[in-house]
N, C-alpha and C positions, 0 to 999 in steps of 0.2 A: 268428575265431581270434586275430588280432592284438589285438583289444580285450580278451579275457579274459586274455591274458598280461600286459598292463599293469595291468589292474584289480586282480588279486590282490596284487601287491606294494604298490600304492598303498593298498589297503584294509588290508593288514598294517601299513604304516607309520602310518596314521591310528589304528589300534587301539593300537599301541605308544605313540604320543604321548599318547593319552588315559588309558592305564593306568599310565604311569610318570612320576613327578616332578611331578604336577599339584598336590599339596598337601604342605607340610612344616610342622613345628611345633617349638617349643621352649618352655621354661618355667623358672620360678625362684621363689625365696622371699626376702623381706627382712623384717627385724624391724620397722623403721619408716622413714618418710620424713624424719623430723627427729630430732635427738638427744633422747632421753627420760630420760637419767640424772638422777636427783634431782628430777624433775618429778612433781607430783601431777596425776592426770587421772582422768576417768571415761569409760567406754566408752559411746558413744551407741548404736551398733548396727552391724551389717554392711552393706556396700554393694558394688555391682558395676557395672562399666561396660565398654563395648567402643568403641574408636575405630579408624579405619582410614585408610590412605593408599595411594597408587598409585605404582608404579615401572615404568620400562622397563628390562628386563634384556637386554643384548646380550652373551651369552657370560659372560665374567668381569667385565664392566663394567655396573654398575647405576646408573641415573640416576633419582633420586627426583623425582617431580613436585610433592612438597610435603615439608615436614619431618615426621618421625614425631611425632605429637601425644601423647607420653607425659606431659608436664606438664599437658596439657589433661585427660587421664584422671584424674590426681591431683586437679586443681582441681574437676572434676565431682563426685568422691566427697566431697570436703570440703564443697563447696557444697550438695550435696543434703541433707546432714544438719546443716548449720551447725556443723561441727566445726573443730578447730584442726590436727589431724594424723591420720596413718593408722598403724596398727600391724597386725602379722600380714599383711603384703602377700603375696599369691599372684598371680603373673602368668604369662601364656603368650601366645605369638604363633603365628599361623599364616599361611600364604601360599597363595594360589590363583593359578594361571596362566590367563590368558585371551588368546586371539588370538596365540599363539606367544611374544610378548615383553612383554606387559602383565601385571603382577602386582599383586594386591591383598593388602596386608599388614594384618592385624588384630592389635591389642594388647588383650588382655582383662585387666582388673585387678579383684581381689577383695580387700577389706580390712575391718578394723574401724575405724570412725571414732571418734576420741576428742576430748574437750574438756578443756583444762587448767583445773584448779581452784585452782592455787597463786597466781594473779594476776600471774605474770611475763609 
């Protein structure tokens, strides 16, 4: 009898933990990663990448285990297609919680890679 009275609340708390707040997301749009005004360019093609990093979140205090690799994502897209800049950037992030306080953050980046043709 004593075991079942403890088991149900513990099971309920575990279910609530797994059903609430395990994943969150945000997103955005940017025109380009460099100033493009007055520059001539050609669109090479679309590209997409995902990078991730880990944090330890203790209530309102978050401790990153590494820096968010946003510039690494931009460099990957430009390097994949041997371009000079990115236009029509679309990005979103998501977060997954593991082991109560460990979070994995992912940064997804989609853009069109361009190459400058004006020689500047």
